[in-house]
LOVOKE-817219 format. One line per field, with one value per residue: residue number from 1; residue in three letters; x, y, z of N, C-alpha, C, CB in turn. Coordinates in steps of 0.1 Angstrom, whole numbers. Glycine has a CB too. Example, Ala and Ser with C-alpha at 12.3 -4.5 7.8 and 13.67 -1.06 7.14 Angstrom:
<rs>
i = [1:2]
aa = [ala:ser]
nX = [132:128]
nY = [-57:-22]
nZ = [78:71]
caX = [123:137]
caY = [-45:-11]
caZ = [78:71]
cX = [132:129]
cY = [-33:0]
cZ = [78:79]
cbX = [113:141]
cbY = [-45:-6]
cbZ = [90:57]
</rs>
This chain:
<rs>
i = [1:2:3:4:5:6:7:8:9:10:11:12:13:14:15:16:17:18:19:20:21:22:23:24:25:26:27:28:29:30:31:32:33:34:35:36:37:38:39:40:41:42:43:44:45:46:47:48:49:50:51:52:53:54:55:56:57:58:59:60:61:62:63:64:65:66:67:68:69:70:71:72:73:74:75:76:77:78:79:80:81:82:83:84:85:86:87:88:89:90:91:92:93:94:95:96:97:98:99:100:101:102:103:104:105:106:107:108:109:110:111:112:113:114:115:116:117:118:119:120:121:122:123:124:125:126:127:128:129:130:131:132:133:134:135:136:137:138:139:140:141:142:143:144:145:146:147:148:149:150:151:152:153:154:155:156:157:158:159:160:161:162:163:164:165:166:167:168:169:170:171:172:173:174:175:176:177:178:179:180:181:182:183:184:185:186:187:188:189:190:191:192:193:194:195:196:197:198:199:200:201:202:203:204:205:206:207:208:209:210:211:212:213:214:215:216:217:218:219:220:221:222:223:224:225:226:227:228:229:230:231:232:233:234:235:236:237:238:239:240:241:242:243:244:245:246:247:248:249:250:251:252:253:254:255:256:257:258:259:260:261:262:263:264:265:266:267:268:269:270:271:272:273:274:275:276:277:278:279:280:281:282:283:284:285:286:287:288:289:290:291:292:293:294:295:296]
aa = [met:ser:ser:gly:phe:asp:val:ile:gln:gly:thr:ser:gly:arg:gly:ala:ala:ser:cys:pro:ala:ser:thr:thr:ala:arg:ala:trp:arg:ser:asp:arg:gly:gln:asn:asp:pro:val:thr:ser:ser:phe:phe:val:pro:gln:gly:ile:ser:asp:his:gly:arg:glu:val:phe:ser:thr:gln:pro:ser:ala:ala:gly:pro:trp:ser:pro:thr:ser:gln:his:gly:ser:pro:pro:ala:ala:leu:leu:ala:arg:ala:val:glu:arg:leu:asp:thr:gly:ser:glu:arg:val:leu:gly:arg:ile:thr:val:glu:leu:leu:gly:pro:val:pro:val:gly:asp:leu:ser:val:glu:ala:his:val:val:arg:pro:gly:arg:asn:val:glu:leu:cys:glu:ala:thr:leu:tyr:asp:glu:glu:arg:gly:arg:ala:val:ala:arg:ala:ala:ala:trp:arg:phe:pro:ser:gly:val:glu:gly:pro:arg:pro:glu:thr:glu:pro:pro:pro:his:arg:pro:his:glu:gly:glu:glu:gln:asp:ala:pro:val:tyr:trp:ser:pro:gly:tyr:val:gln:ala:met:glu:trp:arg:trp:val:lys:gly:ala:val:ala:glu:pro:gly:pro:ala:val:val:trp:met:arg:pro:arg:val:ala:leu:val:glu:gly:glu:glu:thr:thr:pro:ser:gln:ala:leu:met:thr:cys:val:asp:ser:ala:ser:gly:ala:ser:ser:glu:leu:asp:pro:ala:arg:trp:gly:phe:gln:asn:pro:glu:leu:thr:val:his:val:leu:arg:pro:pro:ser:ala:pro:gly:ser:ala:trp:thr:pro:arg:pro:pro:trp:ala:ala:ala:ala:trp:gly:ser:arg:pro:pro:arg:cys:thr:thr:ser:arg:gly:ser:trp:arg:gly:arg:arg:arg:arg:cys]
nX = [-417:-425:-450:-443:-429:-400:-394:-374:-362:-346:-312:-279:-250:-233:-209:-196:-165:-154:-174:-191:-199:-220:-239:-272:-298:-324:-323:-325:-324:-348:-353:-349:-329:-311:-285:-288:-278:-293:-301:-317:-312:-291:-271:-257:-258:-230:-223:-203:-173:-138:-132:-155:-174:-203:-205:-208:-215:-212:-237:-241:-260:-255:-235:-220:-227:-203:-184:-181:-169:-170:-191:-223:-230:-253:-262:-241:-244:-270:-265:-249:-267:-285:-269:-267:-294:-299:-287:-292:-304:-321:-345:-369:-357:-354:-340:-325:-305:-279:-246:-226:-194:-175:-147:-132:-133:-160:-158:-173:-176:-166:-177:-175:-192:-196:-210:-215:-225:-216:-222:-243:-277:-307:-325:-313:-289:-257:-244:-221:-209:-190:-177:-160:-136:-132:-112:-90:-87:-93:-110:-137:-159:-177:-201:-218:-244:-273:-297:-331:-358:-385:-418:-424:-442:-439:-442:-450:-472:-482:-461:-467:-478:-462:-472:-475:-477:-463:-473:-476:-451:-425:-407:-373:-347:-314:-282:-262:-235:-231:-223:-241:-262:-268:-285:-304:-314:-331:-363:-374:-393:-398:-408:-401:-375:-343:-316:-294:-298:-291:-302:-330:-347:-373:-380:-395:-386:-377:-364:-360:-351:-342:-324:-308:-304:-331:-342:-366:-367:-364:-382:-364:-340:-346:-350:-323:-312:-318:-308:-281:-285:-294:-275:-271:-294:-300:-283:-264:-243:-229:-232:-219:-194:-184:-172:-181:-174:-186:-176:-189:-220:-249:-278:-308:-335:-366:-391:-399:-398:-424:-427:-409:-400:-392:-396:-378:-362:-337:-315:-298:-264:-241:-215:-191:-167:-146:-161:-195:-226:-259:-290:-309:-343:-362:-391:-413:-440:-449:-433:-401:-369:-339:-310:-274:-245:-211:-188:-157]
nY = [547:573:573:587:593:602:614:606:618:614:615:606:590:567:542:508:500:475:458:433:438:424:422:422:447:463:465:465:453:442:422:406:387:362:372:398:431:451:472:487:513:540:550:548:564:572:588:616:629:634:658:671:665:649:614:586:553:537:518:487:492:517:513:517:507:500:492:474:487:514:543:550:581:595:589:601:628:633:631:652:673:669:677:704:712:709:730:756:788:805:810:794:777:769:747:761:760:736:726:699:687:660:647:625:589:579:561:530:531:544:576:612:643:678:711:746:780:802:827:846:858:878:873:855:828:815:782:757:723:695:663:637:611:590:570:576:603:625:649:639:648:678:704:732:754:773:788:798:819:801:793:814:824:821:840:824:799:766:738:718:685:654:636:609:583:567:540:533:526:501:476:466:443:445:451:422:425:444:456:449:469:502:503:483:494:514:521:516:526:521:541:546:534:521:513:502:507:527:561:583:582:575:575:567:570:561:561:530:527:543:574:580:559:555:580:600:604:634:653:668:655:629:635:642:616:606:621:619:598:606:607:581:570:568:567:582:569:536:519:496:498:523:545:568:596:616:644:666:679:697:711:727:737:743:744:736:701:678:652:621:613:610:620:615:631:629:645:643:649:650:662:670:668:666:667:672:690:692:701:678:672:671:660:663:652:677:701:708:704:715:700:698:683:677:661:644]
nZ = [-430:-453:-479:-501:-534:-554:-587:-614:-645:-676:-688:-683:-673:-652:-656:-655:-666:-667:-671:-690:-724:-735:-715:-705:-706:-688:-659:-627:-596:-573:-556:-524:-511:-492:-491:-492:-486:-474:-447:-418:-420:-435:-420:-387:-356:-336:-315:-302:-315:-305:-316:-315:-334:-350:-350:-372:-381:-411:-429:-447:-466:-478:-497:-529:-564:-576:-559:-528:-507:-510:-509:-525:-540:-530:-503:-486:-494:-485:-458:-453:-460:-439:-417:-423:-422:-395:-382:-360:-362:-351:-364:-385:-413:-449:-473:-501:-521:-527:-529:-534:-530:-539:-526:-529:-529:-508:-479:-468:-438:-406:-402:-397:-391:-395:-392:-400:-399:-425:-436:-420:-421:-424:-445:-461:-458:-457:-455:-444:-446:-436:-443:-428:-431:-406:-400:-416:-410:-427:-448:-468:-483:-490:-484:-496:-488:-494:-474:-468:-455:-440:-453:-469:-496:-531:-563:-584:-597:-583:-591:-620:-617:-626:-656:-650:-625:-595:-593:-619:-629:-632:-614:-619:-626:-611:-626:-629:-625:-607:-574:-544:-524:-520:-542:-537:-514:-522:-536:-568:-595:-627:-654:-679:-701:-689:-666:-679:-705:-733:-737:-730:-698:-674:-640:-609:-575:-541:-508:-491:-466:-434:-432:-410:-383:-360:-364:-380:-414:-431:-456:-473:-468:-477:-504:-511:-508:-532:-553:-565:-582:-606:-626:-632:-639:-666:-697:-724:-733:-735:-706:-700:-711:-707:-681:-655:-635:-608:-595:-584:-573:-577:-564:-569:-551:-559:-547:-514:-508:-499:-493:-488:-517:-552:-586:-615:-643:-661:-685:-718:-714:-729:-750:-776:-758:-729:-707:-695:-690:-680:-668:-649:-641:-611:-596:-569:-547:-539:-549:-565:-582:-597:-610:-613:-626:-629:-651:-652]
caX = [-413:-436:-452:-439:-418:-395:-393:-362:-363:-335:-301:-265:-248:-220:-209:-184:-157:-151:-186:-192:-208:-232:-248:-285:-303:-335:-314:-325:-328:-356:-355:-342:-325:-303:-273:-292:-271:-302:-303:-328:-308:-278:-261:-260:-251:-220:-219:-195:-158:-129:-132:-168:-182:-211:-199:-217:-210:-220:-242:-239:-270:-250:-225:-224:-227:-190:-175:-188:-162:-172:-205:-229:-229:-265:-262:-232:-250:-281:-260:-244:-279:-290:-261:-271:-308:-300:-282:-303:-300:-331:-357:-371:-352:-355:-329:-327:-295:-268:-236:-218:-181:-170:-133:-127:-143:-165:-157:-183:-169:-169:-176:-180:-197:-197:-216:-216:-230:-205:-226:-256:-285:-321:-333:-306:-277:-248:-239:-211:-208:-179:-178:-147:-132:-126:-100:-78:-86:-93:-123:-141:-170:-180:-213:-222:-259:-280:-310:-340:-369:-396:-432:-426:-448:-434:-452:-454:-482:-477:-456:-476:-473:-459:-484:-474:-476:-454:-478:-475:-438:-422:-394:-365:-335:-302:-271:-255:-221:-231:-222:-253:-262:-277:-295:-315:-320:-340:-373:-374:-404:-394:-418:-395:-361:-336:-303:-283:-303:-288:-313:-338:-354:-381:-381:-399:-378:-378:-356:-367:-346:-340:-311:-301:-312:-338:-347:-375:-360:-371:-384:-352:-330:-350:-347:-309:-308:-321:-303:-270:-289:-298:-265:-271:-308:-300:-270:-262:-232:-231:-226:-210:-182:-179:-173:-183:-172:-192:-170:-197:-235:-256:-293:-316:-348:-375:-401:-396:-405:-433:-427:-397:-400:-389:-396:-366:-361:-324:-315:-285:-254:-228:-211:-177:-157:-143:-171:-208:-235:-273:-298:-321:-354:-368:-404:-419:-455:-451:-419:-392:-356:-330:-297:-263:-234:-200:-181:-143]
caY = [556:579:566:596:590:612:609:611:617:620:607:608:578:561:528:501:496:461:450:428:445:416:421:427:459:460:461:469:442:445:410:408:374:360:379:412:440:462:473:496:527:541:554:546:574:567:598:628:626:643:671:677:662:638:602:576:541:535:505:482:498:528:509:519:495:497:486:472:495:528:546:557:595:601:589:612:641:634:633:666:681:668:686:718:713:709:743:765:802:813:810:782:779:759:746:766:754:729:720:688:683:647:649:612:578:579:547:524:530:554:590:623:655:691:722:759:791:810:840:847:869:877:868:844:825:804:772:747:711:687:649:632:597:589:562:583:616:635:652:632:655:691:709:746:754:786:786:809:818:791:798:826:819:829:846:814:788:753:731:708:672:646:629:595:581:556:527:530:522:487:473:459:436:452:444:412:429:455:453:452:480:514:501:476:502:523:515:521:523:526:544:545:532:512:518:498:510:541:569:589:573:581:565:571:564:566:552:519:527:557:580:578:550:561:593:601:611:646:653:672:644:619:640:641:602:602:631:614:587:611:604:567:566:565:572:583:560:522:518:484:502:537:548:582:600:628:651:677:678:709:709:739:733:753:745:725:689:675:638:615:605:619:615:621:632:634:648:640:659:649:669:666:673:657:668:677:694:695:699:670:678:661:665:655:654:691:707:703:710:712:696:699:676:678:648:646]
caZ = [-441:-460:-492:-512:-543:-563:-600:-622:-659:-683:-690:-680:-666:-648:-660:-651:-678:-666:-673:-704:-733:-738:-704:-710:-699:-679:-648:-613:-587:-562:-548:-512:-507:-479:-492:-493:-476:-469:-433:-415:-422:-442:-410:-373:-348:-326:-305:-306:-316:-297:-323:-314:-346:-349:-357:-377:-388:-424:-430:-461:-475:-485:-506:-543:-572:-582:-549:-515:-497:-513:-509:-535:-537:-524:-488:-480:-497:-476:-444:-453:-459:-425:-408:-425:-417:-380:-377:-354:-363:-344:-372:-394:-427:-459:-483:-515:-531:-521:-538:-527:-536:-534:-526:-532:-525:-494:-474:-460:-425:-397:-407:-388:-399:-388:-400:-394:-408:-430:-438:-415:-426:-421:-456:-467:-451:-464:-445:-449:-439:-441:-439:-426:-429:-392:-399:-422:-405:-437:-454:-481:-490:-485:-490:-493:-489:-491:-468:-469:-445:-444:-453:-478:-509:-543:-572:-594:-592:-580:-602:-625:-614:-638:-661:-646:-611:-592:-596:-634:-632:-629:-608:-628:-620:-612:-633:-621:-623:-597:-560:-538:-513:-522:-552:-531:-503:-528:-544:-581:-604:-640:-663:-693:-701:-679:-662:-688:-719:-736:-740:-719:-689:-663:-629:-596:-565:-527:-499:-483:-452:-429:-434:-397:-374:-349:-368:-392:-426:-435:-471:-479:-467:-486:-517:-513:-510:-546:-563:-573:-591:-619:-636:-635:-643:-680:-703:-738:-736:-730:-693:-699:-717:-703:-667:-652:-621:-605:-584:-579:-574:-573:-564:-566:-546:-563:-537:-504:-510:-488:-490:-493:-529:-563:-600:-622:-657:-665:-700:-723:-710:-735:-762:-780:-749:-718:-696:-700:-680:-685:-656:-649:-633:-602:-591:-557:-546:-538:-550:-576:-582:-609:-605:-622:-621:-639:-652:-657]
cX = [-426:-438:-448:-428:-413:-394:-382:-365:-350:-324:-288:-261:-234:-220:-196:-177:-154:-163:-187:-202:-220:-242:-261:-289:-314:-329:-315:-331:-336:-358:-345:-339:-316:-290:-276:-285:-280:-304:-314:-324:-295:-267:-266:-252:-242:-215:-211:-180:-151:-129:-146:-178:-191:-205:-210:-210:-219:-224:-240:-249:-265:-239:-229:-222:-213:-181:-182:-181:-164:-187:-210:-229:-241:-265:-253:-238:-262:-276:-255:-256:-285:-282:-265:-285:-308:-293:-293:-298:-312:-344:-357:-366:-354:-343:-333:-318:-284:-259:-227:-205:-176:-155:-125:-137:-147:-166:-170:-176:-173:-167:-180:-184:-198:-203:-216:-221:-218:-209:-241:-264:-299:-329:-326:-293:-270:-242:-230:-211:-197:-180:-164:-146:-125:-113:-88:-77:-86:-108:-125:-152:-173:-193:-214:-237:-264:-294:-318:-351:-380:-409:-434:-430:-442:-445:-457:-463:-475:-472:-465:-470:-470:-471:-485:-473:-467:-460:-478:-461:-436:-409:-386:-353:-323:-292:-264:-241:-220:-230:-236:-251:-272:-288:-307:-321:-330:-351:-374:-386:-402:-406:-414:-380:-356:-322:-292:-288:-299:-301:-321:-345:-362:-383:-385:-390:-380:-369:-365:-363:-344:-326:-303:-310:-318:-344:-357:-368:-369:-373:-371:-341:-333:-347:-332:-304:-310:-312:-291:-273:-293:-288:-264:-284:-308:-287:-271:-251:-234:-224:-218:-196:-176:-182:-174:-180:-178:-185:-178:-212:-241:-271:-299:-330:-358:-387:-398:-404:-413:-434:-414:-398:-398:-392:-386:-367:-347:-324:-300:-275:-242:-227:-197:-167:-155:-152:-184:-217:-249:-282:-309:-331:-360:-381:-408:-434:-458:-437:-411:-379:-349:-317:-287:-252:-224:-193:-167:-139]
cY = [561:571:575:591:603:606:615:608:621:610:614:597:575:547:521:495:482:452:445:435:438:416:428:439:454:456:468:458:447:434:412:394:374:368:394:420:450:461:483:510:528:544:551:555:567:577:609:624:636:657:678:675:650:626:592:564:539:520:500:487:510:525:511:507:491:490:485:481:510:531:552:572:601:600:599:625:643:637:647:676:681:677:700:721:715:721:752:779:811:814:798:785:767:759:751:761:747:724:711:685:670:647:636:601:580:565:543:520:541:568:600:635:667:701:735:769:800:824:841:859:867:870:856:841:814:795:763:735:703:673:644:617:596:581:569:598:627:637:644:638:668:696:724:748:768:782:799:808:808:799:810:821:828:833:835:804:775:746:720:694:664:639:614:594:568:542:523:525:507:486:464:453:445:444:434:415:440:449:457:463:490:510:493:484:512:515:523:517:530:528:543:542:522:517:514:499:524:548:574:578:581:571:573:564:570:557:542:520:542:561:577:569:557:575:591:609:622:645:657:662:633:622:638:626:598:609:625:603:592:607:589:562:562:571:572:573:546:521:506:487:515:539:563:585:614:635:661:675:690:707:723:735:745:755:734:713:686:660:632:606:615:612:623:620:637:637:646:651:660:657:664:672:663:658:674:681:698:692:689:677:667:668:656:658:669:698:701:709:707:709:697:691:676:665:651:633]
cZ = [-448:-474:-504:-521:-549:-577:-608:-637:-665:-686:-686:-671:-662:-651:-654:-663:-678:-669:-688:-712:-736:-727:-708:-701:-690:-666:-635:-605:-575:-552:-535:-506:-495:-479:-493:-482:-470:-454:-431:-417:-430:-431:-396:-364:-338:-316:-311:-305:-307:-303:-322:-326:-343:-356:-360:-383:-400:-425:-445:-471:-483:-496:-521:-551:-577:-572:-535:-504:-499:-514:-522:-531:-529:-509:-481:-483:-488:-462:-442:-452:-445:-416:-410:-420:-402:-374:-372:-354:-358:-352:-382:-408:-436:-468:-496:-525:-523:-531:-530:-536:-530:-537:-529:-528:-510:-489:-467:-447:-416:-403:-396:-396:-389:-398:-393:-404:-412:-431:-433:-422:-423:-432:-463:-459:-458:-453:-452:-440:-445:-435:-439:-425:-416:-392:-405:-417:-416:-442:-467:-489:-483:-492:-486:-497:-486:-485:-467:-458:-450:-444:-462:-492:-520:-552:-582:-588:-589:-593:-607:-622:-627:-643:-657:-631:-608:-595:-610:-638:-628:-623:-618:-620:-621:-620:-624:-618:-612:-583:-553:-527:-516:-532:-546:-519:-508:-535:-557:-589:-618:-649:-677:-692:-690:-677:-673:-703:-722:-740:-728:-711:-679:-652:-616:-586:-551:-519:-492:-468:-447:-432:-422:-388:-362:-352:-380:-403:-430:-451:-478:-479:-476:-501:-520:-514:-524:-556:-571:-582:-605:-630:-640:-640:-658:-686:-718:-743:-730:-717:-691:-704:-712:-688:-665:-637:-619:-593:-577:-582:-569:-574:-561:-563:-549:-554:-527:-507:-497:-485:-495:-505:-541:-576:-608:-637:-661:-680:-705:-720:-719:-748:-766:-771:-738:-707:-702:-688:-686:-673:-657:-640:-624:-596:-580:-557:-544:-538:-561:-575:-595:-604:-616:-617:-633:-639:-658:-664]
cbX = [-404:-434:-467:-436:-423:-381:-406:-349:-375:-330:-300:-262:-253:-217:-210:-188:-145:-145:-199:-195:-201:-227:-242:-296:-307:-344:-301:-333:-316:-369:-351:-350:-318:-300:-264:-307:-260:-315:-290:-332:-306:-279:-256:-258:-260:-208:-211:-199:-153:-115:-128:-167:-173:-225:-188:-227:-210:-211:-257:-240:-283:-243:-220:-215:-236:-184:-162:-188:-148:-165:-208:-244:-227:-277:-259:-218:-255:-290:-249:-235:-289:-289:-246:-271:-316:-293:-273:-306:-297:-326:-359:-385:-336:-369:-325:-326:-289:-274:-227:-226:-170:-176:-128:-113:-137:-178:-146:-189:-153:-161:-185:-169:-211:-184:-230:-202:-241:-201:-226:-255:-283:-327:-335:-302:-280:-237:-251:-197:-222:-165:-187:-141:-124:-136:-103:-80:-74:-84:-124:-145:-182:-169:-225:-213:-266:-282:-308:-346:-375:-396:-436:-412:-463:-424:-447:-441:-493:-488:-442:-479:-483:-448:-485:-463:-490:-451:-493:-478:-428:-423:-396:-359:-333:-296:-261:-255:-214:-244:-210:-260:-248:-269:-290:-309:-309:-333:-387:-361:-418:-384:-424:-397:-353:-337:-299:-280:-318:-279:-323:-348:-344:-395:-368:-414:-363:-393:-348:-363:-332:-342:-311:-297:-303:-329:-336:-389:-358:-364:-396:-347:-330:-365:-351:-302:-316:-335:-299:-258:-300:-299:-251:-266:-318:-312:-259:-260:-218:-225:-237:-216:-183:-186:-162:-197:-157:-208:-157:-192:-240:-251:-297:-316:-348:-381:-415:-398:-395:-447:-440:-391:-414:-375:-411:-354:-372:-313:-320:-286:-250:-226:-211:-175:-163:-129:-166:-215:-229:-277:-303:-317:-365:-358:-415:-412:-460:-460:-412:-398:-347:-330:-297:-259:-237:-191:-188:-134]
cbY = [548:594:562:609:581:618:611:603:625:631:603:622:567:564:526:489:504:458:458:413:449:403:428:417:470:449:464:482:434:451:397:417:366:346:375:413:446:462:477:494:535:553:569:531:583:561:591:640:628:637:669:692:659:640:596:583:528:538:505:467:502:538:494:530:498:509:494:458:491:532:556:552:603:594:575:611:641:622:622:670:676:653:684:721:701:697:750:760:806:826:823:777:781:760:731:781:765:718:731:676:694:635:655:610:564:587:545:510:530:553:592:626:652:696:718:763:800:805:844:849:870:891:879:847:821:811:764:753:703:693:641:638:591:583:549:583:618:631:667:618:646:701:702:756:744:795:781:810:832:780:802:834:820:820:858:807:786:744:725:710:664:637:630:587:579:556:526:542:530:478:466:468:423:455:453:398:433:464:459:439:486:526:492:463:508:533:516:517:528:517:558:559:544:497:513:483:507:541:561:598:564:586:558:569:565:566:560:506:520:556:595:591:539:562:602:607:601:659:662:685:639:615:655:648:594:605:643:611:580:626:608:559:577:570:563:597:566:512:518:472:503:548:543:586:601:626:656:690:665:722:698:749:730:750:744:730:677:680:631:607:598:624:618:613:640:625:662:637:658:634:685:670:687:659:677:667:706:687:712:656:685:658:665:660:646:695:706:706:704:724:682:713:661:689:638:650]
cbZ = [-451:-462:-493:-507:-554:-558:-608:-618:-665:-677:-704:-673:-673:-633:-674:-641:-679:-652:-670:-704:-746:-741:-691:-709:-709:-685:-653:-612:-583:-566:-555:-502:-518:-477:-504:-492:-482:-476:-425:-401:-409:-451:-411:-368:-341:-334:-294:-297:-330:-296:-337:-312:-358:-355:-347:-388:-378:-436:-427:-460:-467:-475:-504:-548:-584:-587:-547:-511:-497:-526:-498:-538:-549:-530:-483:-486:-512:-476:-441:-465:-470:-420:-411:-441:-420:-375:-388:-339:-377:-342:-380:-395:-425:-467:-483:-514:-540:-511:-545:-525:-534:-542:-513:-524:-527:-493:-466:-467:-427:-384:-419:-377:-405:-382:-404:-389:-400:-443:-454:-400:-441:-418:-466:-482:-436:-472:-439:-450:-439:-436:-449:-413:-441:-383:-407:-437:-397:-449:-457:-477:-491:-487:-485:-502:-481:-504:-453:-483:-443:-433:-440:-480:-509:-551:-579:-599:-602:-574:-599:-640:-605:-636:-676:-653:-605:-578:-591:-642:-625:-642:-595:-639:-626:-597:-640:-629:-635:-598:-553:-531:-513:-527:-564:-525:-496:-537:-536:-589:-597:-647:-660:-700:-700:-683:-649:-686:-720:-748:-749:-725:-681:-669:-626:-593:-569:-522:-489:-489:-452:-413:-437:-390:-369:-337:-372:-388:-437:-431:-474:-473:-452:-485:-519:-502:-500:-549:-557:-563:-585:-618:-631:-623:-640:-687:-698:-742:-731:-740:-682:-706:-732:-710:-659:-656:-617:-602:-588:-585:-567:-581:-554:-579:-531:-577:-543:-490:-512:-491:-496:-482:-531:-562:-606:-618:-663:-662:-703:-737:-696:-739:-761:-795:-743:-713:-684:-709:-672:-697:-651:-643:-641:-590:-602:-544:-535:-525:-537:-590:-570:-619:-600:-625:-617:-636:-661:-645]
</rs>
């Protein structure tokens, strides 16, 4: 794996309503004991289905913190981005914007994925990808992505790097009430705040494992393994009392990332309503993006 990190800053969070309010913060576990579910990848390829779709078995590393049978949102988002990346339209393309719709819980089980170009074009093209639960035979996530020609420099200068670096952050223990899996499969370096502490937070993160077994994870795929963590990096509400669901995730890639790591700065999204939206910012070693997610 590359040594690149991504950094997340900000706030918006998902919590488990069943968690005791007295549970302390400072909560990300990095130890890797005998019950550690971390494997060498999030997914293992299993060939092609009768429908012509790529099939993958999900590894325990992809399990989300709320249930060992449901995935965290980031690995499925990255698998959809991979499907889009692998579409060959005759010229090199880069991801400019991707929207992922989570249609329901994504199981830790066999999945299949397909992708196609919806709107071809010389300067811009729209692609779609769909992820299926093989056991139930239904779609569990969809992505729509705009791709642009690679190598075209924009008029703006390079994005300024964050004032902090990964080595300045610290690893923290995960909440004891969380199921193991994705959290342990990622490396977290907290510069400010903690997952169970209300308020803004800043954290560098990168995957410890490959997205797909036997493949090198591309920078865009690595970025997508991080993005859905923005809503959990910090929260304006007590995550021990409030739960959040993200049915949608939108990422605008301002410049192609060059290493699988991100620094995040989420920002408070909440107002006096049943949903809120405020774009967090993610910075990589060369590139940045703004994301949006809605909560119901």
